[in-house]
VEXDREN-2710 file (C-alpha; in Angstrom, 1 decimal):
% VEXDREN-2710
k/r/px/py/pz
1/UNK/-12.3/27.6/-5.9
2/UNK/-14.0/27.5/-2.4
3/UNK/-14.9/30.6/-0.5
4/UNK/-12.9/29.2/2.4
5/UNK/-12.1/31.8/5.1
6/UNK/-10.5/30.5/8.2
7/UNK/-11.5/32.0/11.6
8/UNK/-8.1/32.8/13.1
9/UNK/-9.0/35.8/15.4
10/UNK/-9.3/33.6/18.6
11/UNK/-6.1/31.7/17.9
12/UNK/-2.8/32.5/19.7
13/UNK/0.6/32.1/18.3
14/UNK/2.0/33.1/14.7
15/UNK/-0.8/33.9/12.0
16/UNK/0.6/31.4/9.6
17/UNK/0.2/28.5/12.1
18/UNK/-3.3/29.8/12.9
19/UNK/-4.3/29.5/9.3
20/UNK/-2.7/25.9/9.1
21/UNK/-4.2/24.8/12.2
22/UNK/-7.8/26.0/11.1
23/UNK/-7.3/24.5/7.7
24/UNK/-6.5/21.0/9.4
25/UNK/-9.5/21.3/11.7
26/UNK/-11.7/22.2/8.7
27/UNK/-10.4/19.1/6.7
28/UNK/-11.0/16.9/9.7
29/UNK/-14.5/18.2/10.0
30/UNK/-15.2/17.6/6.2
31/UNK/-15.7/21.2/5.7
32/UNK/-13.0/21.2/3.1
33/UNK/-13.3/18.0/1.2
34/UNK/-10.6/16.2/-1.0
35/UNK/-10.0/18.1/-4.1
36/UNK/-11.4/21.5/-3.0
37/UNK/-9.6/24.2/-4.5
38/UNK/-8.3/26.9/-1.9
39/UNK/-8.0/30.5/-2.3
40/UNK/-5.0/31.9/-3.9
41/UNK/-2.3/33.2/-1.7
42/UNK/-3.0/36.8/-2.6
43/UNK/-6.8/36.6/-2.3
44/UNK/-6.6/34.9/1.2
45/UNK/-4.0/37.4/2.4
46/UNK/-6.2/40.4/1.3
47/UNK/-9.3/38.9/3.0
48/UNK/-7.5/38.2/6.2
49/UNK/-5.5/41.3/6.3
50/UNK/-2.1/39.4/6.5
51/UNK/0.9/39.4/4.2
52/UNK/1.0/37.0/1.1
53/UNK/4.2/35.7/2.9
54/UNK/2.3/34.7/5.8
55/UNK/-0.2/32.7/3.6
56/UNK/2.8/31.2/1.8
57/UNK/4.2/29.9/4.9
58/UNK/0.8/28.8/6.1
59/UNK/0.3/26.7/3.0
60/UNK/3.7/25.4/3.1
61/UNK/3.0/24.1/6.6
62/UNK/-0.3/22.5/5.5
63/UNK/1.6/21.0/2.6
64/UNK/4.3/19.5/5.0
65/UNK/1.5/18.0/7.2
66/UNK/0.1/16.3/4.0
67/UNK/-3.2/18.3/4.0
68/UNK/-2.7/20.1/0.6
69/UNK/-1.0/19.9/-2.6
70/UNK/0.0/22.8/-5.1
71/UNK/0.3/22.7/-8.9
72/UNK/1.9/25.6/-10.8
73/UNK/-0.7/27.3/-12.9
74/UNK/-3.6/25.3/-11.4
75/UNK/-3.8/26.3/-7.7
76/UNK/-3.8/24.6/-4.3
77/UNK/-6.1/21.6/-3.4
78/UNK/-7.0/19.5/-0.5
79/UNK/-5.5/16.2/-0.6
80/UNK/-7.1/12.8/-0.3
81/UNK/-6.8/12.2/3.5
82/UNK/-3.2/13.7/3.8
83/UNK/-1.8/11.6/1.1
84/UNK/-0.5/8.7/2.7
85/UNK/-3.8/7.6/4.4
86/UNK/-6.6/6.4/2.2
87/UNK/-10.2/7.4/2.8
88/UNK/-12.4/5.9/5.7
89/UNK/-13.9/2.6/5.0
90/UNK/-17.2/3.9/6.1
91/UNK/-19.0/4.8/2.8
92/UNK/-20.0/8.5/2.8
93/UNK/-23.3/7.7/0.9
94/UNK/-25.5/4.6/0.2
95/UNK/-24.3/2.7/-2.9
96/UNK/-20.7/4.0/-2.5
97/UNK/-18.1/1.7/-4.2
98/UNK/-14.8/1.9/-2.5
99/UNK/-12.0/1.1/-5.0
100/UNK/-9.2/2.7/-2.9
101/UNK/-8.3/-0.6/-1.4
102/UNK/-6.7/-4.0/-2.6
103/UNK/-8.9/-6.4/-0.5
104/UNK/-9.3/-9.6/-2.1
105/UNK/-13.0/-10.6/-3.2
106/UNK/-14.9/-13.1/-1.1
107/UNK/-14.3/-16.4/-2.5
108/UNK/-16.3/-19.6/-2.4
109/UNK/-14.2/-21.4/0.2
110/UNK/-15.8/-19.9/3.5
111/UNK/-17.0/-23.4/4.3
112/UNK/-13.4/-24.8/4.2
113/UNK/-12.4/-22.3/6.7
114/UNK/-15.3/-23.0/9.0
115/UNK/-14.6/-26.7/8.8
116/UNK/-10.9/-26.2/9.6
117/UNK/-11.9/-24.1/12.6
118/UNK/-14.3/-27.0/13.7
119/UNK/-11.6/-29.5/13.4
120/UNK/-9.2/-27.4/15.5
121/UNK/-11.9/-27.0/18.1
122/UNK/-12.5/-30.8/18.4
123/UNK/-8.8/-31.5/18.7
124/UNK/-7.5/-32.7/22.1
125/UNK/-4.5/-30.4/22.0
126/UNK/-6.2/-27.0/21.5
127/UNK/-4.7/-25.9/24.8
128/UNK/-1.4/-25.7/23.2
129/UNK/-2.8/-23.0/20.8
130/UNK/-4.1/-20.9/23.5
131/UNK/-0.9/-20.7/25.6
132/UNK/2.3/-18.5/25.1
133/UNK/4.5/-20.1/22.6
134/UNK/7.7/-19.3/20.8
135/UNK/8.1/-15.8/19.6
136/UNK/8.7/-17.0/16.1
137/UNK/6.0/-19.6/15.9
138/UNK/5.3/-23.4/16.9
139/UNK/7.3/-25.8/14.9
140/UNK/4.4/-26.9/12.8
141/UNK/3.6/-23.5/11.8
142/UNK/7.0/-22.8/10.8
143/UNK/7.0/-25.9/8.7
144/UNK/4.0/-24.7/7.0
145/UNK/5.4/-21.4/6.4
146/UNK/8.6/-22.8/4.7
147/UNK/6.4/-25.0/2.6
148/UNK/4.4/-22.0/1.5
149/UNK/7.6/-19.9/0.8
150/UNK/9.0/-22.7/-1.2
151/UNK/5.9/-22.7/-3.4
152/UNK/7.0/-19.2/-4.3
153/UNK/10.2/-20.6/-5.6
154/UNK/12.5/-19.6/-2.6
155/UNK/14.3/-22.4/-0.6
156/UNK/13.3/-22.3/3.0
157/UNK/13.7/-24.4/6.2
158/UNK/11.6/-24.2/9.1
159/UNK/14.5/-22.7/11.1
160/UNK/14.5/-19.8/8.6
161/UNK/10.9/-18.9/9.1
162/UNK/9.2/-16.4/11.6
163/UNK/5.5/-16.5/11.8
164/UNK/3.8/-12.9/11.9
165/UNK/0.4/-11.4/12.2
166/UNK/0.0/-10.9/8.5
167/UNK/2.5/-9.6/5.8
168/UNK/2.2/-5.7/6.9
169/UNK/3.1/-6.7/10.4
170/UNK/6.0/-8.8/8.9
171/UNK/7.2/-5.8/7.1
172/UNK/7.0/-3.7/10.2
173/UNK/9.0/-6.4/12.3
174/UNK/11.5/-6.5/9.4
175/UNK/12.1/-2.7/9.4
176/UNK/12.1/-2.4/13.0
177/UNK/14.8/-5.2/13.3
178/UNK/17.0/-3.8/10.6
179/UNK/16.8/0.1/11.4
180/UNK/17.0/2.8/14.1
181/UNK/15.1/6.0/14.5
182/UNK/16.4/8.4/11.8
183/UNK/17.8/5.8/9.5
184/UNK/17.2/6.1/5.7
185/UNK/15.3/3.3/3.9
186/UNK/15.2/3.1/0.1
187/UNK/12.1/2.2/-1.6
188/UNK/10.4/2.7/-5.0
189/UNK/9.4/6.5/-5.5
190/UNK/5.9/5.1/-5.6
191/UNK/5.2/2.5/-3.0
192/UNK/2.6/0.8/-0.8
193/UNK/1.1/3.5/1.5
194/UNK/1.5/1.1/4.4
195/UNK/5.2/1.3/4.3
196/UNK/4.9/5.1/4.7
197/UNK/2.9/4.4/7.9
198/UNK/5.4/2.1/9.2
199/UNK/8.1/4.7/8.5
200/UNK/6.3/7.3/10.5
201/UNK/5.8/5.0/13.4
202/UNK/9.6/3.9/13.4
203/UNK/10.8/7.5/12.6
204/UNK/12.4/6.5/9.6
205/UNK/13.4/8.4/6.3
206/UNK/12.1/7.0/3.2
207/UNK/14.2/7.8/0.1
208/UNK/12.4/7.1/-3.2
209/UNK/14.3/5.4/-6.0
210/UNK/13.3/6.0/-9.6
211/UNK/11.1/3.2/-11.3
212/UNK/10.2/2.5/-14.9
213/UNK/7.8/0.1/-16.4
214/UNK/9.8/-2.8/-14.9
215/UNK/10.2/-1.5/-11.4
216/UNK/13.4/-0.2/-9.9
217/UNK/15.9/1.3/-12.1
218/UNK/19.4/-0.3/-11.3
219/UNK/21.5/2.8/-12.0
220/UNK/19.2/5.0/-9.8
221/UNK/19.2/2.4/-7.1
222/UNK/23.2/2.3/-7.1
223/UNK/23.3/6.2/-7.0
224/UNK/20.9/6.2/-4.0
225/UNK/22.9/3.5/-2.2
226/UNK/26.0/5.9/-2.5
227/UNK/24.2/9.1/-2.0
228/UNK/22.4/8.1/1.3
229/UNK/24.5/5.2/2.7
230/UNK/21.1/3.5/3.4
231/UNK/21.3/-0.1/4.6
232/UNK/17.8/-1.3/4.0
233/UNK/15.8/-1.4/0.7
234/UNK/12.1/-2.3/0.7
235/UNK/10.5/-3.2/-2.5
236/UNK/7.8/-5.0/-4.5
237/UNK/9.2/-6.6/-7.6
238/UNK/6.1/-8.7/-8.6
239/UNK/2.8/-6.9/-9.2
240/UNK/4.2/-3.4/-7.9
241/UNK/1.6/-1.4/-5.9
242/UNK/0.6/0.7/-7.3
243/UNK/1.8/0.4/-10.9
244/UNK/1.4/-3.3/-11.3
245/UNK/5.0/-3.7/-12.8
246/UNK/6.7/-7.0/-12.7
247/UNK/10.5/-6.9/-12.5
248/UNK/12.2/-9.3/-14.9
249/UNK/14.4/-11.9/-13.7
250/UNK/17.6/-10.2/-15.2
251/UNK/17.0/-7.1/-13.4
252/UNK/16.3/-8.9/-10.1
253/UNK/19.7/-10.4/-10.2
254/UNK/21.1/-6.9/-11.0
255/UNK/19.4/-5.3/-8.2
256/UNK/20.5/-8.1/-5.7
257/UNK/24.0/-7.6/-6.9
258/UNK/23.9/-3.8/-6.3
259/UNK/22.5/-4.5/-2.8
260/UNK/25.2/-6.9/-2.0
261/UNK/27.9/-4.4/-3.2
262/UNK/26.6/-1.7/-0.8
263/UNK/25.8/-4.0/2.0
264/UNK/22.0/-3.3/1.8
265/UNK/19.6/-5.8/3.3
266/UNK/16.5/-6.3/0.8
267/UNK/13.0/-6.5/2.5
268/UNK/11.0/-8.2/-0.3
269/UNK/7.2/-7.8/-0.1
270/UNK/5.9/-10.6/-2.3
271/UNK/2.2/-10.3/-1.1
272/UNK/1.0/-10.6/-4.7
273/UNK/3.6/-13.3/-5.8
274/UNK/0.8/-15.8/-6.2
275/UNK/-1.0/-14.0/-8.9
276/UNK/1.0/-14.4/-12.0
277/UNK/0.6/-17.8/-13.9
278/UNK/4.3/-18.1/-14.4
279/UNK/6.2/-16.8/-11.5
280/UNK/9.6/-15.4/-11.7
281/UNK/12.3/-16.4/-9.0
282/UNK/11.9/-14.0/-5.9
283/UNK/14.5/-11.2/-5.6
284/UNK/15.5/-12.7/-2.4
285/UNK/16.7/-15.8/-4.2
286/UNK/19.6/-13.9/-5.7
287/UNK/20.7/-12.7/-2.3
288/UNK/19.1/-15.0/0.4
289/UNK/21.8/-14.2/2.9
290/UNK/20.8/-10.4/2.7
291/UNK/17.3/-10.6/2.3
292/UNK/14.1/-10.8/4.4
293/UNK/11.2/-12.1/2.2
294/UNK/7.7/-11.2/3.3
295/UNK/4.6/-13.1/2.3
296/UNK/1.1/-14.0/3.9
297/UNK/-2.3/-15.3/3.4
298/UNK/-4.4/-12.3/3.6
299/UNK/-4.8/-11.6/-0.1
300/UNK/-4.9/-15.1/-1.4
301/UNK/-7.1/-16.8/1.3
302/UNK/-9.0/-14.2/3.5
303/UNK/-8.1/-10.9/4.7
304/UNK/-9.2/-11.8/8.3
305/UNK/-6.7/-14.6/8.2
306/UNK/-3.8/-12.4/9.5
307/UNK/-0.9/-14.9/9.1
308/UNK/2.3/-14.0/7.4
309/UNK/5.7/-15.6/7.0
310/UNK/9.2/-13.9/7.1
311/UNK/12.1/-16.0/5.5
312/UNK/15.5/-14.9/6.6
313/UNK/18.8/-16.5/7.6
314/UNK/18.8/-18.4/11.0
315/UNK/20.9/-15.4/12.6
316/UNK/18.4/-12.9/11.2
317/UNK/15.5/-15.0/12.6
318/UNK/17.0/-14.8/16.0
319/UNK/17.0/-10.9/15.7
320/UNK/13.4/-10.8/14.2
321/UNK/12.3/-13.0/17.3
322/UNK/13.5/-10.0/19.7
323/UNK/11.3/-7.7/17.8
324/UNK/8.4/-10.0/17.7
325/UNK/8.7/-10.5/21.5
326/UNK/8.7/-6.6/21.8
327/UNK/5.7/-6.0/19.7
328/UNK/3.1/-8.8/20.1
329/UNK/5.3/-11.5/21.8
330/UNK/4.1/-14.1/19.0
331/UNK/1.7/-14.4/16.1
332/UNK/-1.7/-15.7/17.1
333/UNK/-1.3/-19.5/17.3
334/UNK/-4.8/-20.3/16.7
335/UNK/-4.7/-18.5/13.5
336/UNK/-1.4/-19.9/12.6
337/UNK/-3.0/-23.2/13.0
338/UNK/-5.7/-22.6/10.6
339/UNK/-3.2/-21.4/8.1
340/UNK/-0.8/-24.5/8.7
341/UNK/-3.8/-27.1/8.3
342/UNK/-5.0/-25.2/5.0
343/UNK/-1.4/-25.1/3.5
344/UNK/-1.0/-28.8/4.3
345/UNK/-4.3/-30.0/2.9
346/UNK/-3.7/-27.8/-0.2
347/UNK/-6.8/-25.7/0.3
348/UNK/-4.9/-22.5/0.6
349/UNK/-3.4/-23.1/-2.7
350/UNK/-6.8/-23.7/-4.2
351/UNK/-8.1/-20.6/-2.7
352/UNK/-5.0/-18.7/-4.1
353/UNK/-5.9/-20.1/-7.7
354/UNK/-9.3/-18.9/-7.4
355/UNK/-8.2/-15.5/-6.5
356/UNK/-5.9/-15.5/-9.5
357/UNK/-8.8/-16.5/-11.9
358/UNK/-11.2/-13.8/-10.3
359/UNK/-8.4/-11.2/-10.8
360/UNK/-7.9/-12.3/-14.4
361/UNK/-11.8/-11.8/-14.9
362/UNK/-11.8/-8.5/-13.5
363/UNK/-8.8/-7.2/-15.3
364/UNK/-10.7/-8.3/-18.6
365/UNK/-13.7/-6.6/-17.6
366/UNK/-11.8/-3.3/-16.9
367/UNK/-9.9/-3.4/-20.1
368/UNK/-13.2/-3.6/-21.9
369/UNK/-14.8/-0.9/-19.8
370/UNK/-11.7/1.5/-20.1
371/UNK/-11.2/1.0/-23.8
372/UNK/-8.3/3.2/-24.9
373/UNK/-7.5/4.8/-21.5
374/UNK/-3.8/4.9/-20.7
375/UNK/-3.3/2.2/-18.0
376/UNK/-0.6/0.2/-16.6
377/UNK/-1.5/-3.2/-15.1
378/UNK/-0.9/-7.1/-15.2
379/UNK/-3.4/-9.7/-16.4
380/UNK/-3.8/-10.9/-12.9
381/UNK/-3.3/-7.8/-10.8
382/UNK/-5.8/-6.8/-8.2
383/UNK/-5.5/-3.1/-9.4
384/UNK/-4.9/-1.0/-12.3
385/UNK/-2.8/2.3/-12.6
386/UNK/-4.9/4.9/-14.7
387/UNK/-3.0/7.8/-16.1
388/UNK/-5.2/10.8/-16.5
389/UNK/-5.9/12.5/-19.8
390/UNK/-5.6/16.3/-20.0
391/UNK/-6.9/18.5/-18.4
392/UNK/-7.7/16.1/-15.5
393/UNK/-5.7/16.5/-12.4
394/UNK/-5.4/13.9/-9.6
395/UNK/-7.2/15.9/-7.0
396/UNK/-10.1/17.0/-9.4
397/UNK/-10.5/13.5/-10.7
398/UNK/-10.6/11.8/-7.2
399/UNK/-12.9/14.4/-5.9
400/UNK/-15.3/14.0/-8.7
401/UNK/-15.4/10.3/-8.5
402/UNK/-16.0/10.4/-4.9
403/UNK/-18.8/12.8/-5.5
404/UNK/-20.3/10.4/-7.9
405/UNK/-19.9/7.4/-5.5
406/UNK/-16.7/5.8/-6.2
407/UNK/-13.6/5.8/-4.2
408/UNK/-10.2/5.7/-5.9
409/UNK/-6.6/6.3/-4.6
410/UNK/-4.5/9.3/-5.8
411/UNK/-0.9/9.0/-6.8
412/UNK/0.2/11.0/-3.7
413/UNK/-1.0/8.2/-1.4
414/UNK/1.9/6.2/-2.8
415/UNK/4.6/9.0/-3.5
416/UNK/7.9/9.2/-1.6
417/UNK/9.5/12.6/-1.3
418/UNK/8.5/15.9/-2.9
419/UNK/9.3/15.1/-6.6
420/UNK/6.8/15.6/-9.5
421/UNK/4.1/13.1/-9.4
422/UNK/2.1/11.7/-12.4
423/UNK/-1.5/12.7/-12.7
424/UNK/-2.6/9.0/-12.1
425/UNK/-4.7/7.0/-9.9
426/UNK/-5.0/3.4/-8.6
427/UNK/-8.2/1.5/-9.1
428/UNK/-8.7/-1.6/-6.9
429/UNK/-10.4/-3.9/-8.9
430/UNK/-10.7/-6.5/-6.3
431/UNK/-12.4/-4.4/-3.8
432/UNK/-15.8/-4.4/-5.5
433/UNK/-18.4/-6.8/-4.0
434/UNK/-18.8/-8.6/-7.4
435/UNK/-18.1/-8.0/-11.0
436/UNK/-21.5/-6.4/-11.5
437/UNK/-20.7/-3.8/-8.9
438/UNK/-17.3/-3.2/-10.3
439/UNK/-18.6/-2.8/-13.8
440/UNK/-21.0/-0.3/-12.6
441/UNK/-18.2/1.7/-10.8
442/UNK/-15.8/1.7/-14.0
443/UNK/-18.8/3.0/-16.1
444/UNK/-18.8/5.8/-13.7
445/UNK/-15.1/6.6/-14.0
446/UNK/-15.3/6.2/-17.9
447/UNK/-18.1/8.8/-18.0
448/UNK/-16.1/11.2/-15.8
449/UNK/-13.1/10.7/-18.3
450/UNK/-15.2/11.7/-21.2
451/UNK/-15.9/15.1/-19.6
452/UNK/-13.8/17.8/-18.1
453/UNK/-13.2/19.1/-14.6
454/UNK/-15.1/22.3/-15.5
455/UNK/-18.2/20.1/-16.5
456/UNK/-17.7/18.2/-13.3
457/UNK/-17.7/21.3/-11.2
458/UNK/-20.6/22.7/-13.1
459/UNK/-22.8/19.8/-12.0
460/UNK/-22.3/20.5/-8.3
END
């Protein structure tokens, strides 16, 4: 437990807000690191000369802001960067291995990208790539997008494609097109933290739907549709983030039928769809007229190649065009040209296959290193979902790992709502520079798992 004592004497306004504001300032300044345990309500009230109710209100306000998390019988802890935002990319110490992210490893194909750029630079029509174009992309770029979507098993014509600046931008464009501020959007009860940021930006309310080892639970989705009257579902059926679940075909069909019955439009994030050896039909294929399919090249080719594709009905593409015009006017034509040429030449698919094989190798390494640890994963996933053994708790484990030079993402970064959370963390296997660095980081995590929180604190 920290000896934190907020300086609130000079702050004006209600005492509970002064405590919460000081806590926020100390978190931002690094004086209260993730995992730090705060004083009890009673202890802090006695030291500050305020009522226990004042401290309770202050902690509730801090929790509302995403700064802290409380556990019955264990105390109140500082959350990892407010829960829905992962730690900074800047390593806090030399040798820090940041496994909080799902960045793909650098492949051997940089030369191919360089050659593609050189060919574009030598082309006589490069001026067309430096001018304003259609909001949904040039015809050749939409054709390439349709070809890429078809490789995933979803029928697509160029007129049904909108080009975006990456898949996350595509998800934001889809959500902005389908919703208005204040609307409820359904998603898995654990989901990609970037969608939480999108919801905040668009003033949307996310409603978490129960999941199991296969993803969304159909009965829970049906109940949520009736309860919330929501008209949009965002989900990741293939290699779910963070649990790595893959939804079976029969359940995809059932989920699609529920959405059709309740007039809910599906936003399917299939950014990891290229990883399984035997891909399942996209969820969108069971309700193509009521779906926006999202994919892109940042995971399978290079993270800096921010090119994404939305597949939707022609009438929906017209609506997406309006949103694209209002946000970025158009995806960057130069990058879309790189992507189109690589798709046409087959080099994008070769890079995707390389990423798949590298993901498999890292998964094998992780399984060997973690031994009998309780994990959920997929043989080709970029990440694993580690369920912590007693007596470890998320905040304590993340803090100890970070202290020893490894960054991992706690469950609350992906949580929707205030329901109970598993004591689990996501470990991004692809984020390590190479397999040797990954093995080093995993060995540190294994060593932590063998100990206890008390031993970790005693080493500080």
